[in-house]
MDAnalysis code that builds the backbone (N, CA, C; Angstrom):
import MDAnalysis as mda
import numpy as np

u = mda.Universe.empty(336, n_residues=112, atom_resindex=np.repeat(np.arange(112), 3), trajectory=True)
u.add_TopologyAttr("name", ["N", "CA", "C"] * 112)
u.add_TopologyAttr("resid", np.arange(1, 113))
u.add_TopologyAttr("resname", ["MET", "PRO", "VAL", "ARG", "LEU", "CYS", "PRO", "ALA", "CYS", "GLY", "TRP", "PRO", "ILE", "THR", "ALA", "GLY", "TRP", "PHE", "ASP", "ASP", "ALA", "ARG", "HIS", "GLY", "ILE", "VAL", "VAL", "GLY", "GLY", "GLU", "PHE", "ARG", "ALA", "VAL", "PRO", "ALA", "THR", "PRO", "TRP", "THR", "LEU", "LEU", "SER", "PHE", "PHE", "ARG", "ARG", "PHE", "PRO", "GLY", "GLN", "VAL", "MET", "PRO", "THR", "GLU", "ARG", "ILE", "TYR", "ASP", "ALA", "LEU", "TYR", "ALA", "GLY", "ARG", "GLU", "ASN", "PRO", "PRO", "ALA", "GLY", "ASN", "THR", "LEU", "ARG", "VAL", "HIS", "ILE", "CYS", "LYS", "LEU", "ARG", "ARG", "LEU", "LEU", "ALA", "GLY", "THR", "PRO", "PHE", "VAL", "ILE", "VAL", "SER", "ARG", "SER", "SER", "ALA", "TRP", "ALA", "GLY", "SER", "GLY", "TYR", "LEU", "PHE", "ASP", "LEU", "ALA", "PRO", "ALA"])
u.atoms.positions = np.array([
    [-25.568, 40.514, -12.239],
    [-24.207, 40.160, -12.981],
    [-24.575, 38.544, -13.110],
    [-24.073, 38.242, -14.385],
    [-24.080, 36.956, -14.966],
    [-23.220, 36.183, -13.816],
    [-23.940, 34.786, -13.624],
    [-23.003, 33.901, -12.930],
    [-22.683, 33.015, -13.968],
    [-20.669, 32.935, -13.749],
    [-20.156, 32.596, -14.740],
    [-19.933, 31.091, -14.392],
    [-19.571, 30.066, -15.224],
    [-19.682, 28.863, -15.835],
    [-18.266, 27.924, -15.613],
    [-18.004, 26.962, -14.767],
    [-17.156, 26.248, -14.733],
    [-16.732, 25.754, -16.566],
    [-15.903, 25.918, -17.029],
    [-15.371, 25.859, -18.351],
    [-15.483, 24.195, -18.699],
    [-15.050, 23.444, -17.587],
    [-14.921, 21.956, -17.251],
    [-16.328, 21.192, -17.187],
    [-16.754, 21.832, -16.047],
    [-17.909, 20.556, -16.023],
    [-19.420, 21.850, -15.738],
    [-19.394, 22.783, -16.506],
    [-20.896, 23.381, -16.538],
    [-21.502, 23.796, -15.316],
    [-20.813, 23.866, -14.064],
    [-21.722, 24.599, -12.827],
    [-21.112, 25.692, -12.446],
    [-22.460, 26.302, -12.073],
    [-21.950, 27.505, -11.640],
    [-21.074, 27.810, -10.435],
    [-20.136, 28.711, -11.159],
    [-18.915, 29.157, -10.034],
    [-19.321, 30.438, -8.960],
    [-20.029, 30.167, -7.821],
    [-20.171, 31.472, -6.854],
    [-19.228, 31.462, -5.884],
    [-18.004, 30.802, -5.877],
    [-16.784, 31.454, -4.891],
    [-15.583, 30.983, -5.627],
    [-15.675, 30.791, -7.110],
    [-14.401, 30.343, -7.611],
    [-13.069, 29.534, -6.796],
    [-14.021, 28.445, -7.045],
    [-13.549, 27.451, -6.127],
    [-12.526, 26.994, -6.687],
    [-12.346, 26.583, -8.301],
    [-11.182, 26.193, -9.095],
    [-10.481, 27.240, -9.833],
    [-9.096, 26.863, -9.557],
    [-8.347, 27.995, -10.157],
    [-7.502, 27.393, -11.225],
    [-7.743, 27.416, -12.483],
    [-7.488, 26.480, -13.395],
    [-5.878, 26.817, -14.126],
    [-5.735, 28.061, -13.729],
    [-4.242, 28.535, -14.191],
    [-3.197, 28.568, -13.386],
    [-3.474, 28.086, -12.256],
    [-2.627, 27.559, -10.907],
    [-2.552, 26.622, -10.539],
    [-3.544, 25.378, -11.075],
    [-3.965, 24.245, -10.343],
    [-4.021, 24.077, -9.351],
    [-5.287, 24.659, -8.901],
    [-5.446, 24.754, -7.013],
    [-7.147, 24.955, -6.974],
    [-7.201, 24.916, -5.718],
    [-9.039, 25.091, -5.487],
    [-8.417, 26.059, -4.275],
    [-9.554, 26.931, -4.424],
    [-9.783, 28.537, -3.347],
    [-10.928, 28.005, -2.323],
    [-10.419, 28.317, -1.022],
    [-11.410, 27.830, -0.120],
    [-11.395, 28.673, 0.370],
    [-12.676, 29.415, 1.088],
    [-12.477, 31.133, 1.815],
    [-11.347, 31.617, 1.535],
    [-11.333, 31.701, 0.189],
    [-9.926, 32.884, 0.442],
    [-8.531, 32.316, 0.379],
    [-8.588, 30.962, 0.517],
    [-7.304, 30.290, 0.828],
    [-6.701, 29.400, -0.638],
    [-5.977, 29.570, -0.831],
    [-5.560, 28.664, -2.197],
    [-4.755, 27.551, -1.756],
    [-5.382, 26.030, -2.212],
    [-4.909, 25.086, -2.380],
    [-4.203, 24.403, -3.708],
    [-2.636, 24.405, -3.732],
    [-2.413, 23.803, -4.782],
    [-2.718, 22.260, -4.513],
    [-2.695, 21.711, -6.137],
    [-3.178, 20.465, -6.253],
    [-2.383, 19.960, -7.162],
    [-1.332, 18.858, -6.216],
    [-0.132, 17.935, -7.053],
    [-0.595, 17.811, -8.685],
    [0.281, 17.442, -9.304],
    [-0.207, 17.294, -10.682],
    [-0.869, 16.020, -11.101],
    [-0.664, 14.819, -10.514],
    [-1.780, 13.874, -10.920],
    [-2.988, 14.030, -10.556],
    [-3.164, 14.451, -8.771],
    [-4.268, 15.001, -8.165],
    [-5.400, 15.922, -9.350],
    [-4.574, 16.391, -10.120],
    [-4.918, 17.588, -10.779],
    [-5.676, 17.179, -12.254],
    [-4.915, 16.267, -12.651],
    [-5.384, 15.725, -14.241],
    [-6.780, 14.911, -13.793],
    [-6.718, 14.237, -12.696],
    [-7.728, 13.501, -12.043],
    [-8.972, 14.271, -11.722],
    [-8.598, 15.796, -10.840],
    [-9.771, 16.507, -10.679],
    [-10.592, 16.786, -12.192],
    [-9.640, 17.507, -13.068],
    [-10.181, 17.931, -14.108],
    [-10.716, 16.732, -14.941],
    [-10.808, 15.583, -14.857],
    [-11.319, 14.347, -15.867],
    [-12.815, 14.562, -14.643],
    [-12.658, 14.253, -13.147],
    [-13.751, 14.131, -12.877],
    [-14.585, 15.430, -13.263],
    [-13.995, 16.776, -13.249],
    [-14.580, 18.133, -13.778],
    [-15.691, 17.750, -14.923],
    [-15.252, 17.131, -15.845],
    [-16.035, 16.890, -17.164],
    [-17.159, 16.259, -17.052],
    [-17.159, 14.996, -16.155],
    [-18.108, 14.579, -15.910],
    [-18.763, 14.325, -14.458],
    [-19.534, 15.067, -14.390],
    [-20.027, 15.995, -12.992],
    [-21.491, 14.340, -12.817],
    [-21.716, 14.928, -11.231],
    [-22.905, 13.503, -11.447],
    [-22.957, 11.723, -12.225],
    [-21.924, 11.524, -12.837],
    [-21.812, 10.623, -13.561],
    [-20.623, 9.327, -12.476],
    [-20.857, 8.300, -12.353],
    [-20.252, 7.541, -12.038],
    [-19.254, 7.065, -13.009],
    [-17.857, 7.178, -12.832],
    [-16.812, 6.986, -13.938],
    [-16.252, 5.271, -13.402],
    [-15.857, 4.553, -13.964],
    [-15.770, 2.624, -13.278],
    [-14.224, 3.032, -13.325],
    [-13.598, 2.710, -12.326],
    [-12.195, 2.828, -11.665],
    [-11.288, 2.469, -13.162],
    [-11.308, 1.732, -13.984],
    [-10.574, 1.782, -15.391],
    [-10.331, 2.696, -16.512],
    [-11.491, 3.353, -15.959],
    [-11.994, 4.532, -17.286],
    [-11.003, 5.806, -16.509],
    [-11.009, 5.832, -15.197],
    [-10.092, 6.463, -14.370],
    [-8.932, 6.624, -14.671],
    [-8.561, 5.615, -14.223],
    [-6.866, 4.610, -14.720],
    [-6.143, 4.988, -15.956],
    [-7.113, 4.809, -17.183],
    [-6.856, 5.177, -18.112],
    [-6.911, 6.771, -18.724],
    [-7.545, 7.097, -18.009],
    [-7.418, 8.581, -18.430],
    [-6.599, 9.318, -17.915],
    [-5.878, 8.383, -16.726],
    [-4.514, 9.644, -15.765],
    [-3.067, 8.456, -16.272],
    [-3.318, 7.029, -16.656],
    [-2.078, 6.744, -17.006],
    [-1.936, 5.681, -18.831],
    [-2.936, 6.455, -19.440],
    [-3.016, 5.714, -20.989],
    [-1.277, 6.580, -21.611],
    [-1.228, 5.443, -21.986],
    [-0.011, 5.735, -22.998],
    [1.410, 5.358, -22.048],
    [1.240, 5.217, -20.851],
    [2.718, 5.185, -20.205],
    [3.209, 3.916, -20.116],
    [4.441, 3.679, -20.223],
    [5.052, 2.367, -20.359],
    [4.699, 1.206, -18.967],
    [5.207, 2.155, -18.351],
    [4.715, 1.346, -16.814],
    [4.100, 2.173, -15.754],
    [2.639, 2.279, -15.857],
    [1.985, 2.807, -14.650],
    [2.076, 2.043, -14.061],
    [1.499, 3.014, -12.848],
    [1.864, 2.739, -11.165],
    [0.601, 1.785, -10.964],
    [0.988, 1.000, -10.364],
    [-0.261, -0.407, -9.686],
    [-0.341, 0.039, -8.425],
    [-1.301, -0.762, -7.815],
    [-1.879, -0.690, -6.536],
    [-2.890, -0.117, -6.275],
    [-2.759, 0.233, -5.249],
    [-4.005, 1.619, -4.523],
    [-3.398, 3.149, -4.721],
    [-2.629, 3.302, -5.955],
    [-2.449, 4.562, -6.294],
    [-3.591, 5.381, -6.483],
    [-4.509, 5.087, -7.136],
    [-5.856, 5.850, -7.326],
    [-6.421, 6.221, -6.242],
    [-6.239, 5.222, -5.185],
    [-6.679, 5.718, -3.963],
    [-6.516, 6.658, -3.184],
    [-5.120, 6.434, -3.485],
    [-4.246, 7.694, -2.530],
    [-4.639, 9.008, -3.421],
    [-4.488, 9.367, -4.351],
    [-5.005, 10.504, -4.895],
    [-6.210, 10.680, -4.880],
    [-7.253, 10.078, -4.502],
    [-8.888, 10.145, -4.491],
    [-9.390, 11.001, -2.902],
    [-7.764, 10.219, -1.963],
    [-7.980, 10.444, -0.644],
    [-7.195, 11.710, -0.751],
    [-6.231, 12.766, -1.157],
    [-5.656, 13.746, -1.110],
    [-7.160, 15.103, -2.028],
    [-7.653, 13.889, -3.102],
    [-8.553, 15.372, -3.418],
    [-9.603, 15.248, -2.707],
    [-9.638, 14.420, -1.904],
    [-11.402, 14.759, -0.736],
    [-10.483, 15.469, -0.019],
    [-9.159, 15.695, 0.713],
    [-8.673, 16.291, 1.755],
    [-9.035, 17.706, 1.013],
    [-8.274, 18.259, -0.151],
    [-8.426, 19.268, -0.767],
    [-9.297, 19.713, -0.907],
    [-10.763, 18.919, -1.192],
    [-12.167, 19.836, -1.741],
    [-12.761, 19.861, -0.263],
    [-12.343, 18.953, 0.983],
    [-12.790, 20.074, 2.160],
    [-13.738, 21.472, 2.273],
    [-14.352, 21.909, 2.568],
    [-14.785, 23.264, 2.745],
    [-15.471, 23.798, 1.277],
    [-15.721, 22.881, 0.184],
    [-16.419, 23.548, -0.740],
    [-17.319, 22.431, -0.695],
    [-18.294, 22.659, -2.219],
    [-19.489, 21.597, -2.217],
    [-19.736, 20.814, -2.933],
    [-18.110, 20.014, -3.203],
    [-17.887, 19.093, -3.708],
    [-17.407, 17.959, -3.186],
    [-18.000, 16.635, -3.643],
    [-17.525, 15.482, -2.518],
    [-16.932, 14.585, -3.955],
    [-16.270, 13.491, -3.839],
    [-15.815, 12.463, -4.069],
    [-16.407, 11.040, -3.679],
    [-17.735, 10.462, -4.256],
    [-18.300, 9.550, -3.504],
    [-17.697, 7.871, -4.150],
    [-17.242, 7.265, -3.230],
    [-17.147, 6.025, -3.872],
    [-18.200, 5.303, -4.324],
    [-18.232, 4.137, -5.322],
    [-19.318, 3.619, -5.520],
    [-18.781, 2.201, -6.543],
    [-20.207, 1.099, -5.705],
    [-19.622, -0.462, -6.358],
    [-20.882, -0.867, -6.532],
    [-20.564, -1.915, -7.158],
    [-22.026, -2.522, -7.657],
    [-21.496, -4.055, -8.489],
    [-22.052, -5.044, -8.016],
    [-21.989, -6.479, -8.590],
    [-22.299, -6.533, -10.250],
    [-22.624, -5.910, -10.943],
    [-22.955, -5.584, -12.344],
    [-21.876, -4.544, -12.996],
    [-21.577, -3.198, -12.236],
    [-20.562, -2.335, -13.046],
    [-19.522, -2.343, -12.175],
    [-18.873, -3.023, -11.647],
    [-17.614, -2.687, -10.823],
    [-17.680, -1.578, -10.032],
    [-16.238, -1.024, -9.433],
    [-16.414, -0.094, -8.363],
    [-15.839, 1.094, -9.393],
    [-15.908, 2.069, -8.775],
    [-15.892, 3.523, -9.646],
    [-16.199, 4.653, -8.374],
    [-15.914, 5.976, -8.712],
    [-16.442, 7.267, -8.363],
    [-17.507, 7.803, -8.900],
    [-17.648, 8.815, -8.023],
    [-18.645, 10.038, -8.588],
    [-18.082, 11.162, -8.008],
    [-18.130, 12.252, -9.235],
    [-17.611, 13.851, -8.518],
    [-19.179, 14.350, -8.485],
    [-19.602, 14.894, -7.530],
    [-20.783, 15.708, -7.546],
    [-20.804, 16.813, -6.293],
    [-22.276, 17.262, -6.239],
    [-22.304, 18.080, -5.624],
    [-22.398, 17.531, -3.795],
    [-22.250, 18.128, -2.825],
    [-22.512, 17.290, -1.602],
    [-23.857, 17.669, -1.502],
    [-24.381, 16.844, -0.923],
    [-25.843, 16.647, -0.584],
    [-25.814, 17.952, 0.765],
    [-27.294, 18.511, -0.125],
    [-27.248, 19.714, 1.211],
    [-28.187, 19.071, 2.560],
])
């Protein structure tokens, strides 16, 4: 039987982790609904697996074109929600920061 690949990130789907039609994550047969903004964030990360995404680029992907985008730590709150929803999957969101590249996040497979 051929292995299905995620249409967004190209990784093998071995347990049906993402339910794109219902905007959710499936863990152990349990469906976890993902709210709209965290789902947009997860979809963005899935397009760039293994790459550090600068905070500004993520913010633009979430709020581009909005007249009054949210300020403060809104992105951190959505990242925290996604991390909780991803618990039990082989995926992680890791904070990255450096003096020359600024801060950002990495969506990747959890280390074995």
